[in-house]
C-alpha positions in Angstrom: 133.9 134.6 114.4 132.0 135.4 117.5 129.8 132.7 118.8 126.5 133.3 120.7 126.7 133.2 124.5 123.7 131.0 124.7 125.4 127.6 124.5 124.4 124.1 125.4 125.1 123.1 129.0 127.2 120.2 130.1 125.4 119.4 133.2 121.7 119.7 132.2 119.4 116.9 131.0 119.3 116.8 127.2 116.2 117.1 125.0 115.3 116.6 121.4 114.1 119.7 119.7 111.2 119.8 117.2 111.1 122.9 115.2 107.8 123.5 113.4 108.1 126.1 110.7 105.6 127.7 108.3 106.0 130.7 106.0 104.8 133.5 108.2 102.4 136.5 108.4 102.5 140.2 109.1 102.3 141.0 112.8 99.2 143.1 112.2 96.8 144.0 109.4 98.0 147.6 108.9 100.1 148.8 105.9 103.3 149.2 107.8 103.3 145.7 109.2 102.4 144.2 105.8 105.2 146.2 104.1 107.8 144.9 106.6 106.6 141.4 106.0 106.6 141.7 102.2 110.1 143.3 102.3 111.5 140.3 104.2 109.6 137.7 102.2 110.2 139.1 98.7 113.9 139.9 99.4 114.6 136.2 99.7 116.4 135.2 96.6 115.0 131.7 96.7 111.5 133.2 96.4 112.4 135.6 93.6 115.2 134.2 91.4 116.2 137.4 89.7 119.4 139.5 89.8 119.4 141.1 93.2 120.0 144.7 92.1 117.3 144.6 89.4 114.8 143.0 91.8 115.5 145.4 94.6 114.7 148.3 92.3 111.4 146.7 91.3 110.6 145.8 94.9 111.3 149.2 96.5 109.9 151.4 93.8 107.0 149.5 92.3 105.8 147.0 94.8 106.3 148.1 98.4 105.0 151.6 98.0 101.6 150.3 96.6 101.0 146.6 97.3 100.7 146.8 101.1 97.8 149.3 101.0 95.9 147.0 98.6 96.4 144.1 101.0 95.1 145.8 104.1 91.4 145.1 103.5 92.2 141.5 102.6 94.1 140.9 105.8 91.5 142.7 107.8 88.9 140.3 106.3 90.6 137.2 107.6 92.1 138.6 110.9 90.8 137.0 114.1 90.7 138.0 117.8 93.8 135.8 118.1 95.6 137.6 115.3 96.9 136.1 112.1 95.0 132.8 111.5 98.2 131.2 110.2 100.2 132.0 113.3 97.4 131.3 115.8 96.5 127.9 114.3 100.2 127.0 114.1 100.4 127.7 117.8 97.5 125.3 118.3 99.2 122.7 116.3 102.3 123.0 118.5 100.3 122.9 121.7 98.3 119.8 120.6 101.5 118.0 119.7 103.0 118.9 123.1 100.0 117.5 124.8 99.9 114.3 122.6 103.5 113.5 123.2 103.1 114.2 127.0 100.2 111.8 127.0 102.5 109.2 125.3 105.0 109.7 128.1 107.7 111.3 126.0 109.1 114.1 128.1 112.4 114.5 126.2 110.9 116.6 123.4 111.2 120.4 123.3 108.8 122.0 120.7 109.2 125.4 119.2 107.3 127.2 116.5 108.9 129.6 114.0 108.1 131.4 110.8 110.4 131.7 107.9 109.5 135.4 107.7 108.1 137.5 110.5 107.5 136.4 114.0 108.1 134.1 115.9 111.4 133.9 114.0 113.7 131.0 113.4 116.7 132.4 115.2 114.8 133.0 118.5 113.4 129.4 118.4 116.8 127.9 117.9 118.3 130.0 120.7 115.5 128.7 123.0 116.6 125.2 122.1 120.1 126.1 123.4 118.6 127.2 126.7 116.6 123.9 126.8 119.9 122.0 126.2 118.7 120.5 123.0 121.5 118.6 121.2 119.4 117.0 118.4 117.0 119.0 116.3 114.3 117.9 113.9 113.3 120.7 111.5 109.7 120.2 110.4 108.7 122.5 107.6 104.9 122.2 107.4 104.9 122.2 103.6 103.9 118.8 102.4 105.4 119.4 99.0 109.1 120.5 98.7 110.1 123.6 96.9 113.4 125.5 97.0 111.3 128.7 97.5 109.7 127.4 100.7 111.4 124.4 102.4 114.8 125.5 100.9 114.4 128.9 102.5 113.8 127.3 105.9 117.1 125.4 105.5 118.9 128.6 104.7 117.5 130.4 107.8 118.3 127.4 110.1 121.8 127.0 108.8 122.4 130.7 108.9 121.7 130.8 112.6 123.6 127.7 113.5 126.6 129.0 111.6 127.1 131.2 114.7 127.0 128.4 117.3 130.0 126.7 118.7 128.3 123.4 119.5 126.0 122.7 116.6 123.2 120.2 117.4 122.7 117.1 115.3 120.2 118.0 112.6 117.5 116.1 110.7 115.3 117.8 108.2 111.8 116.7 106.9 112.2 117.4 103.2 108.6 116.6 102.3 105.7 114.4 103.2 103.5 114.8 100.1 102.9 111.0 99.8 102.8 110.1 103.5 100.0 107.6 104.1 98.7 109.2 107.2 98.8 112.7 105.6 96.8 111.5 102.6 94.3 109.8 104.9 93.9 113.0 106.9 93.2 115.0 103.7 90.7 112.4 102.6 89.0 112.3 105.9 88.6 116.1 105.9 87.0 116.1 102.4 84.7 113.2 103.3 83.7 114.9 106.6 82.9 118.1 104.7 80.8 116.2 102.1 78.8 114.5 104.9 77.4 117.8 106.0 77.3 119.6 102.6 76.1 118.8 99.1 78.9 117.3 97.2 79.9 119.3 94.0 80.2 117.8 90.6 84.0 118.3 90.5 86.7 118.5 93.2 89.4 121.1 92.4 92.7 120.6 94.1 94.4 124.0 94.1 98.0 124.3 95.0 100.1 127.4 95.3 101.8 128.3 92.0 105.4 128.8 91.1 107.1 130.3 88.0 107.4 127.5 85.4 111.1 128.2 85.1 111.6 126.8 88.7 110.2 123.4 87.4 112.5 123.5 84.4 115.5 124.2 86.7 114.7 121.0 88.7 112.4 122.0 91.5 110.3 118.8 92.4 107.2 120.8 93.6 105.1 120.4 90.5 105.6 116.6 90.4 104.9 116.2 94.2 101.7 118.2 93.9 100.5 115.9 91.2 101.3 112.8 93.3 99.5 114.2 96.3 96.5 115.0 94.1 96.5 111.6 92.5 96.8 109.8 95.9 94.0 111.9 97.4 91.7 111.2 94.4 92.4 107.4 94.8 91.7 107.5 98.5 88.4 109.3 97.7 87.6 106.8 94.9 87.2 109.6 92.3 87.5 108.9 88.6 89.3 111.3 86.3 86.2 113.2 85.4 85.5 114.1 89.1 88.6 116.0 90.0 91.5 118.1 88.6 94.6 119.9 89.8 95.2 123.6 89.4 97.7 126.3 90.6 96.8 129.6 92.2 98.5 132.9 93.4 100.2 134.0 90.3 102.5 137.1 90.6 104.1 139.0 87.8 103.9 138.6 84.1 106.0 135.4 83.6 104.4 132.0 83.0 103.6 130.0 86.1 102.6 126.4 86.6 99.4 125.5 84.8 96.4 125.2 84.7 95.6 128.4 86.6 92.9 128.1 89.3 91.0 131.2 88.4 90.9 130.5 84.6 89.9 126.9 85.2 87.0 127.9 87.4 85.7 130.4 84.8 86.0 127.8 82.1 84.2 125.1 84.1 81.2 127.4 84.7 81.1 128.3 81.0 81.2 124.6 80.1 78.2 123.8 82.3 79.8 122.4 85.4 77.9 124.5 87.9 78.9 122.9 91.2 82.5 122.7 92.4 84.3 122.0 95.6 87.8 123.4 96.1 90.5 122.0 98.5 94.0 123.2 98.9 96.2 120.2 99.8 99.4 122.3 99.8 98.4 124.5 102.7 98.7 123.0 106.2 96.9 126.0 107.7 94.3 128.3 106.3 95.7 131.7 105.5 95.3 134.7 103.1 95.7 132.5 100.0 92.9 130.1 101.1 90.5 132.2 103.2 90.5 135.2 100.8 91.9 134.2 97.5 90.2 130.8 97.2 87.1 131.1 99.5 86.2 134.7 98.4 87.9 135.9 95.2 87.8 132.7 93.2 84.2 132.1 94.4 83.3 135.4 92.7 85.1 134.3 89.5 83.1 131.1 89.3 79.7 132.5 90.2 80.2 135.5 87.8 81.0 133.0 85.0 77.7 131.2 85.6 78.5 128.8 88.4 75.9 128.0 91.0 77.5 126.2 93.9 81.1 126.9 95.1 82.4 125.4 98.3 85.8 125.8 99.9 86.9 122.8 102.0 89.1 124.1 104.9 92.8 123.1 105.4 93.7 120.4 107.9 94.7 123.1 110.5 94.8 121.6 114.0 92.4 118.8 113.4 93.0 115.6 115.4 93.7 113.7 112.2 96.4 116.2 111.1 98.0 116.2 114.6 98.2 112.4 114.5 99.8 112.5 111.1 102.3 115.1 112.2 103.1 113.1 115.3 103.7 110.0 113.1 106.1 111.9 111.0 108.0 113.2 114.1 108.2 109.7 115.6 109.5 108.3 112.3 112.3 111.0 111.9 113.6 110.9 115.5 114.1 107.1 115.6 117.5 106.2 116.9 118.1 109.5 118.8 118.8 109.2 122.4 119.3 111.9 125.0 121.5 112.0 128.1 119.3 112.2 131.2 121.2 109.8 133.5 122.0 111.8 136.7 125.4 110.0 137.2 126.6 110.9 133.6 125.4 114.5 134.1 127.3 114.7 137.4 130.5 113.5 135.7 130.1 116.1 133.0 129.7 118.8 135.5 132.8 117.6 137.4 134.9 117.4 134.3 133.8 121.0 133.3 134.8 122.3 136.8 138.2 120.6 136.7 138.9 122.1 133.2 138.1 125.6 134.5 140.5 125.4 137.4 
């Protein structure tokens, strides 16, 4: 096997790497960019658990020729001057974490942002860690709830890149943080803050991204972790069972997905006489197409067309101070016990031993 040339250095001060990872986004809102993104995303066998040959036929002949064009106006509707909201807000999260840890006097951390699909990519981020002489890496998937189709895919990508390195850094991996006290408090604070400036609806809908039901039956913990997050958030908000409910959005294909479905639930609620609802998406760390268009626009139309009168989407945590503090607490918890070599004498000895070995 050939190993990458970018290797860790013997005579440079070490750092701890913090790799923040989200799902990703097309580089632009045109059909070509969306097609490239979908091809990479939907080719991941953790995302689509189907025999590869059969799925590639479906993907290349029935999805990629048509789906990207339909998504163009949707991406155009959420695009900002900074580009993809998911990527630009993720950059802000990283920058605020860098500033927060610098304020705390921790100069031994090297932060990098990566997307599981698209850019910036995981391989480039890890290679930057090598240039920064990072020997210990904390991988931080910004999915509060674990699923093999999301967090699992990040592990695959990280391990796939490190398989090519001679000196593999020590790894730690944040599996999930669906019940972290600070995270639940940040969610509750965001809802309460929204309610302070908006009329509170009769029912709070907690909508999570859906998965095929078969993933749950095969052992994926996502469904259970979503329910725990929702229950803890309802308790923190002091809501009784009649004031909130959990739903699942973003169905794709004909197979059964996790229920109840968000769109069907909203339609039924309006028909039952519940005319004011608020929707929050606790599974999304950053607002993206699934929240800004599907929930805030598409599902709003479903509810109002069914007779609803007030529909409000409560934004994701994004780069709020509360979220940054919760993320920082998670990082501090998971890097406990790690120490880096920055002693000048030890670094000089390393350099001397390396020079002697090369003679």
